[in-house]
Gaussian input, Z-matrix of N, CA and C with variables (Angstrom, degrees):
# hf/3-21g

backbone

0 1
 N
 C     1     B1
 C     2     B2     1     A1
 N     3     B3     2     A2     1     D1
 C     4     B4     3     A3     2     D2
 C     5     B5     4     A4     3     D3
 N     6     B6     5     A5     4     D4
 C     7     B7     6     A6     5     D5
 C     8     B8     7     A7     6     D6
 N     9     B9     8     A8     7     D7
 C    10    B10     9     A9     8     D8
 C    11    B11    10    A10     9     D9
 N    12    B12    11    A11    10    D10
 C    13    B13    12    A12    11    D11
 C    14    B14    13    A13    12    D12
 N    15    B15    14    A14    13    D13
 C    16    B16    15    A15    14    D14
 C    17    B17    16    A16    15    D15
 N    18    B18    17    A17    16    D16
 C    19    B19    18    A18    17    D17
 C    20    B20    19    A19    18    D18
 N    21    B21    20    A20    19    D19
 C    22    B22    21    A21    20    D20
 C    23    B23    22    A22    21    D21
 N    24    B24    23    A23    22    D22
 C    25    B25    24    A24    23    D23
 C    26    B26    25    A25    24    D24
 N    27    B27    26    A26    25    D25
 C    28    B28    27    A27    26    D26
 C    29    B29    28    A28    27    D27
 N    30    B30    29    A29    28    D28
 C    31    B31    30    A30    29    D29
 C    32    B32    31    A31    30    D30
 N    33    B33    32    A32    31    D31
 C    34    B34    33    A33    32    D32
 C    35    B35    34    A34    33    D33
 N    36    B36    35    A35    34    D34
 C    37    B37    36    A36    35    D35
 C    38    B38    37    A37    36    D36
 N    39    B39    38    A38    37    D37
 C    40    B40    39    A39    38    D38
 C    41    B41    40    A40    39    D39
 N    42    B42    41    A41    40    D40
 C    43    B43    42    A42    41    D41
 C    44    B44    43    A43    42    D42
 N    45    B45    44    A44    43    D43
 C    46    B46    45    A45    44    D44
 C    47    B47    46    A46    45    D45
 N    48    B48    47    A47    46    D46
 C    49    B49    48    A48    47    D47
 C    50    B50    49    A49    48    D48
 N    51    B51    50    A50    49    D49
 C    52    B52    51    A51    50    D50
 C    53    B53    52    A52    51    D51
 N    54    B54    53    A53    52    D52
 C    55    B55    54    A54    53    D53
 C    56    B56    55    A55    54    D54
 N    57    B57    56    A56    55    D55
 C    58    B58    57    A57    56    D56
 C    59    B59    58    A58    57    D57
 N    60    B60    59    A59    58    D58
 C    61    B61    60    A60    59    D59
 C    62    B62    61    A61    60    D60
 N    63    B63    62    A62    61    D61
 C    64    B64    63    A63    62    D62
 C    65    B65    64    A64    63    D63
 N    66    B66    65    A65    64    D64
 C    67    B67    66    A66    65    D65
 C    68    B68    67    A67    66    D66
 N    69    B69    68    A68    67    D67
 C    70    B70    69    A69    68    D68
 C    71    B71    70    A70    69    D69
 N    72    B72    71    A71    70    D70
 C    73    B73    72    A72    71    D71
 C    74    B74    73    A73    72    D72
 N    75    B75    74    A74    73    D73
 C    76    B76    75    A75    74    D74
 C    77    B77    76    A76    75    D75
 N    78    B78    77    A77    76    D76
 C    79    B79    78    A78    77    D77
 C    80    B80    79    A79    78    D78
 N    81    B81    80    A80    79    D79
 C    82    B82    81    A81    80    D80
 C    83    B83    82    A82    81    D81
 N    84    B84    83    A83    82    D82
 C    85    B85    84    A84    83    D83
 C    86    B86    85    A85    84    D84
 N    87    B87    86    A86    85    D85
 C    88    B88    87    A87    86    D86
 C    89    B89    88    A88    87    D87
 N    90    B90    89    A89    88    D88
 C    91    B91    90    A90    89    D89
 C    92    B92    91    A91    90    D90
 N    93    B93    92    A92    91    D91
 C    94    B94    93    A93    92    D92
 C    95    B95    94    A94    93    D93
 N    96    B96    95    A95    94    D94
 C    97    B97    96    A96    95    D95
 C    98    B98    97    A97    96    D96
 N    99    B99    98    A98    97    D97
 C   100   B100    99    A99    98    D98
 C   101   B101   100   A100    99    D99
 N   102   B102   101   A101   100   D100
 C   103   B103   102   A102   101   D101
 C   104   B104   103   A103   102   D102
 N   105   B105   104   A104   103   D103
 C   106   B106   105   A105   104   D104
 C   107   B107   106   A106   105   D105
 N   108   B108   107   A107   106   D106
 C   109   B109   108   A108   107   D107
 C   110   B110   109   A109   108   D108
 N   111   B111   110   A110   109   D109
 C   112   B112   111   A111   110   D110
 C   113   B113   112   A112   111   D111
 N   114   B114   113   A113   112   D112
 C   115   B115   114   A114   113   D113
 C   116   B116   115   A115   114   D114
 N   117   B117   116   A116   115   D115
 C   118   B118   117   A117   116   D116
 C   119   B119   118   A118   117   D117
 N   120   B120   119   A119   118   D118
 C   121   B121   120   A120   119   D119
 C   122   B122   121   A121   120   D120
 N   123   B123   122   A122   121   D121
 C   124   B124   123   A123   122   D122
 C   125   B125   124   A124   123   D123
 N   126   B126   125   A125   124   D124
 C   127   B127   126   A126   125   D125
 C   128   B128   127   A127   126   D126
 N   129   B129   128   A128   127   D127
 C   130   B130   129   A129   128   D128
 C   131   B131   130   A130   129   D129
 N   132   B132   131   A131   130   D130
 C   133   B133   132   A132   131   D131
 C   134   B134   133   A133   132   D132
 N   135   B135   134   A134   133   D133
 C   136   B136   135   A135   134   D134
 C   137   B137   136   A136   135   D135
 N   138   B138   137   A137   136   D136
 C   139   B139   138   A138   137   D137
 C   140   B140   139   A139   138   D138
 N   141   B141   140   A140   139   D139
 C   142   B142   141   A141   140   D140
 C   143   B143   142   A142   141   D141
 N   144   B144   143   A143   142   D142
 C   145   B145   144   A144   143   D143
 C   146   B146   145   A145   144   D144
 N   147   B147   146   A146   145   D145
 C   148   B148   147   A147   146   D146
 C   149   B149   148   A148   147   D147
 N   150   B150   149   A149   148   D148
 C   151   B151   150   A150   149   D149
 C   152   B152   151   A151   150   D150
 N   153   B153   152   A152   151   D151
 C   154   B154   153   A153   152   D152
 C   155   B155   154   A154   153   D153
 N   156   B156   155   A155   154   D154
 C   157   B157   156   A156   155   D155
 C   158   B158   157   A157   156   D156
 N   159   B159   158   A158   157   D157
 C   160   B160   159   A159   158   D158
 C   161   B161   160   A160   159   D159
 N   162   B162   161   A161   160   D160
 C   163   B163   162   A162   161   D161
 C   164   B164   163   A163   162   D162
 N   165   B165   164   A164   163   D163
 C   166   B166   165   A165   164   D164
 C   167   B167   166   A166   165   D165
 N   168   B168   167   A167   166   D166
 C   169   B169   168   A168   167   D167
 C   170   B170   169   A169   168   D168
 N   171   B171   170   A170   169   D169
 C   172   B172   171   A171   170   D170
 C   173   B173   172   A172   171   D171
 N   174   B174   173   A173   172   D172
 C   175   B175   174   A174   173   D173
 C   176   B176   175   A175   174   D174
 N   177   B177   176   A176   175   D175
 C   178   B178   177   A177   176   D176
 C   179   B179   178   A178   177   D177
 N   180   B180   179   A179   178   D178
 C   181   B181   180   A180   179   D179
 C   182   B182   181   A181   180   D180
 N   183   B183   182   A182   181   D181
 C   184   B184   183   A183   182   D182
 C   185   B185   184   A184   183   D183
 N   186   B186   185   A185   184   D184
 C   187   B187   186   A186   185   D185
 C   188   B188   187   A187   186   D186
 N   189   B189   188   A188   187   D187
 C   190   B190   189   A189   188   D188
 C   191   B191   190   A190   189   D189
 N   192   B192   191   A191   190   D190
 C   193   B193   192   A192   191   D191
 C   194   B194   193   A193   192   D192
 N   195   B195   194   A194   193   D193
 C   196   B196   195   A195   194   D194
 C   197   B197   196   A196   195   D195
 N   198   B198   197   A197   196   D196
 C   199   B199   198   A198   197   D197
 C   200   B200   199   A199   198   D198
 N   201   B201   200   A200   199   D199
 C   202   B202   201   A201   200   D200
 C   203   B203   202   A202   201   D201
 N   204   B204   203   A203   202   D202
 C   205   B205   204   A204   203   D203
 C   206   B206   205   A205   204   D204
 N   207   B207   206   A206   205   D205
 C   208   B208   207   A207   206   D206
 C   209   B209   208   A208   207   D207
 N   210   B210   209   A209   208   D208
 C   211   B211   210   A210   209   D209
 C   212   B212   211   A211   210   D210
 N   213   B213   212   A212   211   D211
 C   214   B214   213   A213   212   D212
 C   215   B215   214   A214   213   D213
 N   216   B216   215   A215   214   D214
 C   217   B217   216   A216   215   D215
 C   218   B218   217   A217   216   D216
 N   219   B219   218   A218   217   D217
 C   220   B220   219   A219   218   D218
 C   221   B221   220   A220   219   D219
 N   222   B222   221   A221   220   D220
 C   223   B223   222   A222   221   D221
 C   224   B224   223   A223   222   D222
 N   225   B225   224   A224   223   D223
 C   226   B226   225   A225   224   D224
 C   227   B227   226   A226   225   D225
 N   228   B228   227   A227   226   D226
 C   229   B229   228   A228   227   D227
 C   230   B230   229   A229   228   D228
 N   231   B231   230   A230   229   D229
 C   232   B232   231   A231   230   D230
 C   233   B233   232   A232   231   D231
 N   234   B234   233   A233   232   D232
 C   235   B235   234   A234   233   D233
 C   236   B236   235   A235   234   D234
 N   237   B237   236   A236   235   D235
 C   238   B238   237   A237   236   D236
 C   239   B239   238   A238   237   D237
 N   240   B240   239   A239   238   D238
 C   241   B241   240   A240   239   D239
 C   242   B242   241   A241   240   D240
 N   243   B243   242   A242   241   D241
 C   244   B244   243   A243   242   D242
 C   245   B245   244   A244   243   D243
 N   246   B246   245   A245   244   D244
 C   247   B247   246   A246   245   D245
 C   248   B248   247   A247   246   D246
 N   249   B249   248   A248   247   D247
 C   250   B250   249   A249   248   D248
 C   251   B251   250   A250   249   D249
 N   252   B252   251   A251   250   D250
 C   253   B253   252   A252   251   D251
 C   254   B254   253   A253   252   D252
 N   255   B255   254   A254   253   D253
 C   256   B256   255   A255   254   D254
 C   257   B257   256   A256   255   D255
 N   258   B258   257   A257   256   D256
 C   259   B259   258   A258   257   D257
 C   260   B260   259   A259   258   D258
 N   261   B261   260   A260   259   D259
 C   262   B262   261   A261   260   D260
 C   263   B263   262   A262   261   D261
 N   264   B264   263   A263   262   D262
 C   265   B265   264   A264   263   D263
 C   266   B266   265   A265   264   D264
 N   267   B267   266   A266   265   D265
 C   268   B268   267   A267   266   D266
 C   269   B269   268   A268   267   D267
 N   270   B270   269   A269   268   D268
 C   271   B271   270   A270   269   D269
 C   272   B272   271   A271   270   D270
 N   273   B273   272   A272   271   D271
 C   274   B274   273   A273   272   D272
 C   275   B275   274   A274   273   D273
 N   276   B276   275   A275   274   D274
 C   277   B277   276   A276   275   D275
 C   278   B278   277   A277   276   D276
 N   279   B279   278   A278   277   D277
 C   280   B280   279   A279   278   D278
 C   281   B281   280   A280   279   D279
 N   282   B282   281   A281   280   D280
 C   283   B283   282   A282   281   D281
 C   284   B284   283   A283   282   D282
 N   285   B285   284   A284   283   D283
 C   286   B286   285   A285   284   D284
 C   287   B287   286   A286   285   D285
 N   288   B288   287   A287   286   D286
 C   289   B289   288   A288   287   D287
 C   290   B290   289   A289   288   D288
 N   291   B291   290   A290   289   D289
 C   292   B292   291   A291   290   D290
 C   293   B293   292   A292   291   D291
 N   294   B294   293   A293   292   D292
 C   295   B295   294   A294   293   D293
 C   296   B296   295   A295   294   D294

   B1=1.4546
   B2=1.5539
   B3=1.3954
   B4=1.4315
   B5=1.5274
   B6=1.2467
   B7=1.4621
   B8=1.5280
   B9=1.3348
   B10=1.4705
   B11=1.5446
   B12=1.3331
   B13=1.5050
   B14=1.5401
   B15=1.2822
   B16=1.4643
   B17=1.4996
   B18=1.3425
   B19=1.4559
   B20=1.5250
   B21=1.3296
   B22=1.4862
   B23=1.4776
   B24=1.3903
   B25=1.4479
   B26=1.5495
   B27=1.3196
   B28=1.4689
   B29=1.5487
   B30=1.2903
   B31=1.4787
   B32=1.5309
   B33=1.2969
   B34=1.4507
   B35=1.5531
   B36=1.2693
   B37=1.4643
   B38=1.4872
   B39=1.3307
   B40=1.4636
   B41=1.5371
   B42=1.2983
   B43=1.4726
   B44=1.5409
   B45=1.3072
   B46=1.4621
   B47=1.5055
   B48=1.2845
   B49=1.4543
   B50=1.4913
   B51=1.3165
   B52=1.4572
   B53=1.4869
   B54=1.2762
   B55=1.4299
   B56=1.5124
   B57=1.3610
   B58=1.4529
   B59=1.4935
   B60=1.3335
   B61=1.4279
   B62=1.5260
   B63=1.3462
   B64=1.4350
   B65=1.5380
   B66=1.3219
   B67=1.4849
   B68=1.4898
   B69=1.3618
   B70=1.4718
   B71=1.5059
   B72=1.3191
   B73=1.4885
   B74=1.5258
   B75=1.3114
   B76=1.4610
   B77=1.5351
   B78=1.3348
   B79=1.4661
   B80=1.4839
   B81=1.3465
   B82=1.4787
   B83=1.5117
   B84=1.3357
   B85=1.4644
   B86=1.5560
   B87=1.2627
   B88=1.4954
   B89=1.5262
   B90=1.2976
   B91=1.4201
   B92=1.5610
   B93=1.3351
   B94=1.4585
   B95=1.5314
   B96=1.3376
   B97=1.4555
   B98=1.4772
   B99=1.2983
   B100=1.4843
   B101=1.5189
   B102=1.3725
   B103=1.4388
   B104=1.5082
   B105=1.3493
   B106=1.4601
   B107=1.4923
   B108=1.2688
   B109=1.4705
   B110=1.5148
   B111=1.3187
   B112=1.4341
   B113=1.5108
   B114=1.3578
   B115=1.4371
   B116=1.4947
   B117=1.3204
   B118=1.4915
   B119=1.5000
   B120=1.3090
   B121=1.4898
   B122=1.5008
   B123=1.3102
   B124=1.5028
   B125=1.5172
   B126=1.3534
   B127=1.4311
   B128=1.5356
   B129=1.2850
   B130=1.4788
   B131=1.5042
   B132=1.3236
   B133=1.4318
   B134=1.5088
   B135=1.2904
   B136=1.4669
   B137=1.5419
   B138=1.3145
   B139=1.4759
   B140=1.5140
   B141=1.3487
   B142=1.4396
   B143=1.4974
   B144=1.3071
   B145=1.4582
   B146=1.5219
   B147=1.3241
   B148=1.4812
   B149=1.5388
   B150=1.3446
   B151=1.4154
   B152=1.5194
   B153=1.3382
   B154=1.4464
   B155=1.5090
   B156=1.3395
   B157=1.4777
   B158=1.5145
   B159=1.3101
   B160=1.4271
   B161=1.5242
   B162=1.3167
   B163=1.4144
   B164=1.4901
   B165=1.3314
   B166=1.4667
   B167=1.5433
   B168=1.3004
   B169=1.4868
   B170=1.4980
   B171=1.3257
   B172=1.4482
   B173=1.5401
   B174=1.3094
   B175=1.4697
   B176=1.5292
   B177=1.2964
   B178=1.4784
   B179=1.5289
   B180=1.2846
   B181=1.4612
   B182=1.5122
   B183=1.2685
   B184=1.4754
   B185=1.5151
   B186=1.3077
   B187=1.4985
   B188=1.4969
   B189=1.3361
   B190=1.4611
   B191=1.5165
   B192=1.3415
   B193=1.4550
   B194=1.5035
   B195=1.3496
   B196=1.4872
   B197=1.5445
   B198=1.3387
   B199=1.5159
   B200=1.4988
   B201=1.2996
   B202=1.4635
   B203=1.5309
   B204=1.3565
   B205=1.4636
   B206=1.5120
   B207=1.3536
   B208=1.4900
   B209=1.5017
   B210=1.3910
   B211=1.4168
   B212=1.5276
   B213=1.3619
   B214=1.4590
   B215=1.5259
   B216=1.3188
   B217=1.4302
   B218=1.5408
   B219=1.3360
   B220=1.4429
   B221=1.5103
   B222=1.3587
   B223=1.4822
   B224=1.5115
   B225=1.3190
   B226=1.4631
   B227=1.5394
   B228=1.3490
   B229=1.4753
   B230=1.5309
   B231=1.3272
   B232=1.4761
   B233=1.5499
   B234=1.2814
   B235=1.5159
   B236=1.4712
   B237=1.3792
   B238=1.4491
   B239=1.5302
   B240=1.3201
   B241=1.4224
   B242=1.5660
   B243=1.2618
   B244=1.4443
   B245=1.5031
   B246=1.3333
   B247=1.4556
   B248=1.5139
   B249=1.3186
   B250=1.4246
   B251=1.5764
   B252=1.3494
   B253=1.4870
   B254=1.5172
   B255=1.3173
   B256=1.4465
   B257=1.5406
   B258=1.3211
   B259=1.4593
   B260=1.5355
   B261=1.3571
   B262=1.4628
   B263=1.5151
   B264=1.3557
   B265=1.4191
   B266=1.5443
   B267=1.3365
   B268=1.4999
   B269=1.5251
   B270=1.3331
   B271=1.4885
   B272=1.5391
   B273=1.3373
   B274=1.4909
   B275=1.5400
   B276=1.3237
   B277=1.4674
   B278=1.5404
   B279=1.2843
   B280=1.4659
   B281=1.5268
   B282=1.3244
   B283=1.4963
   B284=1.5186
   B285=1.3157
   B286=1.4450
   B287=1.5256
   B288=1.2994
   B289=1.4780
   B290=1.5312
   B291=1.3047
   B292=1.4845
   B293=1.5512
   B294=1.3322
   B295=1.4423
   B296=1.4945
   A1=106.68
   A2=112.40
   A3=119.72
   A4=111.37
   A5=115.28
   A6=119.02
   A7=108.17
   A8=118.47
   A9=119.42
   A10=109.92
   A11=115.57
   A12=116.40
   A13=110.80
   A14=113.08
   A15=118.68
   A16=108.07
   A17=114.67
   A18=122.68
   A19=107.12
   A20=114.11
   A21=119.94
   A22=107.98
   A23=113.81
   A24=119.68
   A25=107.72
   A26=114.76
   A27=117.45
   A28=108.67
   A29=116.06
   A30=120.21
   A31=110.40
   A32=114.58
   A33=124.42
   A34=109.93
   A35=118.01
   A36=122.13
   A37=114.23
   A38=113.29
   A39=120.76
   A40=110.30
   A41=117.56
   A42=121.20
   A43=109.67
   A44=114.49
   A45=119.78
   A46=110.43
   A47=115.77
   A48=123.17
   A49=110.28
   A50=116.90
   A51=122.21
   A52=110.37
   A53=119.29
   A54=123.23
   A55=109.98
   A56=114.98
   A57=120.33
   A58=111.45
   A59=119.03
   A60=120.94
   A61=111.75
   A62=119.05
   A63=121.70
   A64=111.27
   A65=116.67
   A66=117.35
   A67=112.27
   A68=117.59
   A69=119.91
   A70=109.97
   A71=118.16
   A72=120.24
   A73=110.21
   A74=117.32
   A75=121.57
   A76=112.78
   A77=116.52
   A78=121.44
   A79=116.90
   A80=114.29
   A81=120.64
   A82=109.81
   A83=116.88
   A84=120.86
   A85=107.79
   A86=116.07
   A87=121.56
   A88=110.60
   A89=119.69
   A90=123.71
   A91=109.94
   A92=116.68
   A93=118.96
   A94=111.30
   A95=117.09
   A96=119.41
   A97=111.94
   A98=118.71
   A99=120.71
   A100=113.56
   A101=115.65
   A102=120.28
   A103=111.33
   A104=117.59
   A105=120.90
   A106=110.81
   A107=118.18
   A108=122.33
   A109=109.51
   A110=118.70
   A111=122.57
   A112=112.07
   A113=117.26
   A114=118.57
   A115=114.93
   A116=118.60
   A117=119.12
   A118=110.37
   A119=116.72
   A120=120.33
   A121=109.73
   A122=114.69
   A123=116.67
   A124=111.38
   A125=119.59
   A126=119.09
   A127=113.11
   A128=118.04
   A129=119.47
   A130=112.64
   A131=119.50
   A132=121.30
   A133=113.88
   A134=117.42
   A135=121.11
   A136=110.67
   A137=115.66
   A138=119.79
   A139=108.21
   A140=115.74
   A141=119.44
   A142=110.01
   A143=114.16
   A144=119.43
   A145=111.22
   A146=116.83
   A147=123.70
   A148=108.38
   A149=118.63
   A150=120.45
   A151=110.93
   A152=116.77
   A153=121.13
   A154=109.53
   A155=115.26
   A156=118.75
   A157=109.27
   A158=116.46
   A159=122.65
   A160=113.55
   A161=115.76
   A162=121.40
   A163=111.99
   A164=115.94
   A165=121.20
   A166=105.34
   A167=116.56
   A168=119.05
   A169=111.07
   A170=114.64
   A171=119.40
   A172=111.50
   A173=116.41
   A174=120.58
   A175=106.16
   A176=113.94
   A177=119.61
   A178=107.98
   A179=115.09
   A180=119.76
   A181=109.93
   A182=115.01
   A183=120.60
   A184=109.65
   A185=116.29
   A186=115.81
   A187=111.15
   A188=114.87
   A189=117.77
   A190=108.80
   A191=114.25
   A192=120.03
   A193=109.04
   A194=117.02
   A195=118.63
   A196=110.00
   A197=116.14
   A198=117.65
   A199=110.84
   A200=117.54
   A201=120.58
   A202=111.83
   A203=116.06
   A204=120.91
   A205=110.22
   A206=116.84
   A207=118.88
   A208=111.86
   A209=116.22
   A210=120.29
   A211=112.40
   A212=115.33
   A213=118.47
   A214=113.40
   A215=116.80
   A216=120.59
   A217=110.08
   A218=116.96
   A219=121.53
   A220=110.53
   A221=117.85
   A222=119.98
   A223=110.30
   A224=117.80
   A225=120.69
   A226=110.10
   A227=116.42
   A228=118.57
   A229=110.94
   A230=115.44
   A231=119.69
   A232=111.09
   A233=116.77
   A234=120.50
   A235=114.83
   A236=115.98
   A237=117.71
   A238=118.09
   A239=119.42
   A240=119.59
   A241=110.76
   A242=117.40
   A243=119.82
   A244=110.83
   A245=117.08
   A246=122.94
   A247=109.19
   A248=121.17
   A249=122.52
   A250=111.39
   A251=116.25
   A252=120.29
   A253=113.65
   A254=117.56
   A255=120.38
   A256=111.76
   A257=117.15
   A258=120.85
   A259=110.19
   A260=116.87
   A261=119.44
   A262=110.78
   A263=118.78
   A264=122.17
   A265=109.89
   A266=116.00
   A267=119.08
   A268=110.08
   A269=116.46
   A270=119.31
   A271=109.54
   A272=117.07
   A273=121.05
   A274=109.42
   A275=117.55
   A276=119.19
   A277=111.62
   A278=119.42
   A279=122.13
   A280=109.84
   A281=115.34
   A282=118.17
   A283=111.48
   A284=118.83
   A285=122.20
   A286=110.95
   A287=116.53
   A288=122.41
   A289=113.84
   A290=117.07
   A291=120.65
   A292=111.59
   A293=116.03
   A294=117.91
   A295=110.96
   D1=139.53
   D2=-178.38
   D3=-79.52
   D4=153.14
   D5=176.11
   D6=-99.84
   D7=118.31
   D8=-177.07
   D9=-72.51
   D10=148.84
   D11=178.39
   D12=-68.09
   D13=144.88
   D14=177.25
   D15=-128.97
   D16=132.37
   D17=-177.92
   D18=-118.59
   D19=120.68
   D20=177.93
   D21=-110.08
   D22=121.69
   D23=-178.87
   D24=-109.14
   D25=125.79
   D26=-179.23
   D27=-75.98
   D28=145.02
   D29=175.94
   D30=163.04
   D31=163.94
   D32=179.14
   D33=-108.04
   D34=155.72
   D35=174.17
   D36=99.87
   D37=171.97
   D38=-177.16
   D39=-90.55
   D40=-25.82
   D41=-176.36
   D42=-116.71
   D43=148.33
   D44=177.89
   D45=-151.38
   D46=156.54
   D47=174.83
   D48=-107.22
   D49=135.64
   D50=178.84
   D51=-101.74
   D52=132.46
   D53=175.75
   D54=-85.41
   D55=177.89
   D56=-176.64
   D57=-62.41
   D58=-38.32
   D59=-177.51
   D60=-69.54
   D61=-39.80
   D62=176.24
   D63=-66.10
   D64=-39.20
   D65=177.70
   D66=-66.46
   D67=-38.12
   D68=177.64
   D69=-66.12
   D70=-35.94
   D71=177.29
   D72=-63.72
   D73=-29.02
   D74=177.33
   D75=-84.03
   D76=-4.30
   D77=-177.02
   D78=86.75
   D79=19.36
   D80=179.09
   D81=-108.81
   D82=111.95
   D83=-178.37
   D84=-101.08
   D85=95.09
   D86=-176.40
   D87=-64.26
   D88=-40.44
   D89=-177.79
   D90=-64.26
   D91=-40.43
   D92=177.94
   D93=-67.49
   D94=-38.39
   D95=178.67
   D96=-68.37
   D97=-37.89
   D98=175.18
   D99=-65.04
   D100=-37.47
   D101=177.01
   D102=-66.02
   D103=-38.36
   D104=176.20
   D105=-66.38
   D106=-39.49
   D107=-178.34
   D108=-68.62
   D109=-41.68
   D110=-178.35
   D111=-72.48
   D112=-25.49
   D113=-178.57
   D114=-86.37
   D115=-3.04
   D116=-178.71
   D117=-83.28
   D118=131.83
   D119=173.63
   D120=-71.38
   D121=126.09
   D122=-176.15
   D123=-97.50
   D124=-30.98
   D125=-173.29
   D126=-88.16
   D127=-21.26
   D128=-175.32
   D129=-72.47
   D130=-28.96
   D131=-177.57
   D132=-89.36
   D133=-14.46
   D134=-176.25
   D135=-81.19
   D136=136.61
   D137=174.20
   D138=-82.35
   D139=143.30
   D140=179.97
   D141=-72.16
   D142=125.01
   D143=-176.48
   D144=-70.44
   D145=-32.87
   D146=178.82
   D147=-121.07
   D148=89.32
   D149=-178.37
   D150=-61.24
   D151=142.52
   D152=-179.36
   D153=-100.09
   D154=125.76
   D155=179.82
   D156=-101.28
   D157=173.56
   D158=177.98
   D159=-71.29
   D160=-36.50
   D161=-174.45
   D162=-96.62
   D163=145.13
   D164=175.28
   D165=-89.01
   D166=131.88
   D167=-179.23
   D168=-60.31
   D169=143.26
   D170=-179.83
   D171=-69.61
   D172=139.97
   D173=179.56
   D174=-76.69
   D175=131.00
   D176=178.82
   D177=-94.06
   D178=140.48
   D179=179.14
   D180=-70.90
   D181=129.18
   D182=175.39
   D183=-78.67
   D184=138.92
   D185=178.23
   D186=-60.42
   D187=142.44
   D188=-177.31
   D189=-72.62
   D190=163.06
   D191=-179.92
   D192=-67.57
   D193=-38.81
   D194=-178.72
   D195=-62.32
   D196=-39.77
   D197=177.92
   D198=-64.88
   D199=-37.79
   D200=178.98
   D201=-66.15
   D202=-42.04
   D203=177.23
   D204=-61.78
   D205=-46.81
   D206=179.34
   D207=-59.26
   D208=-39.77
   D209=178.21
   D210=-62.16
   D211=-44.59
   D212=-179.52
   D213=-68.55
   D214=-32.78
   D215=176.64
   D216=-67.68
   D217=-43.09
   D218=177.92
   D219=-62.86
   D220=-37.94
   D221=176.51
   D222=-66.04
   D223=-39.84
   D224=-179.64
   D225=-63.33
   D226=-40.22
   D227=176.88
   D228=-66.34
   D229=-39.53
   D230=178.48
   D231=-65.54
   D232=-28.06
   D233=177.83
   D234=-90.21
   D235=7.99
   D236=173.98
   D237=112.64
   D238=1.85
   D239=176.79
   D240=-70.00
   D241=137.56
   D242=-178.05
   D243=-67.11
   D244=141.77
   D245=-177.49
   D246=-67.12
   D247=-23.05
   D248=-177.81
   D249=-68.90
   D250=-16.00
   D251=179.20
   D252=-95.79
   D253=-4.04
   D254=-174.84
   D255=-60.72
   D256=-45.78
   D257=-177.57
   D258=-65.22
   D259=-40.18
   D260=179.59
   D261=-67.89
   D262=-38.48
   D263=178.95
   D264=-63.33
   D265=-45.22
   D266=179.49
   D267=-61.63
   D268=-41.86
   D269=-177.68
   D270=-64.93
   D271=-42.82
   D272=179.43
   D273=-64.78
   D274=-44.25
   D275=179.87
   D276=-67.25
   D277=-31.13
   D278=176.71
   D279=-72.09
   D280=-37.61
   D281=-178.20
   D282=-75.67
   D283=-34.34
   D284=-179.62
   D285=-116.13
   D286=55.45
   D287=-174.32
   D288=-65.39
   D289=-18.37
   D290=-176.54
   D291=-86.96
   D292=-4.01
   D293=-176.17
   D294=-90.87

């Protein structure tokens, strides 16, 4: 059976920093690991999250505010709002369109 190498570092405390020489004595070559990390191509292996096509998607028309207001008023009537208030609600919504 082989005897594994043992490295005893003198010092006090629970935490310690290891220098390059101590790491090499433990079999850890930081310079080689950094060179391997720096040499790896990072962008070639990644799949594009947003594939680019040849065509630009068509812009869809957003519904107009007037259409949305009419739809909401119709829903309010369907939910029980009295028809006598429809004109007043439209007038108020037209006057305070930013609310």
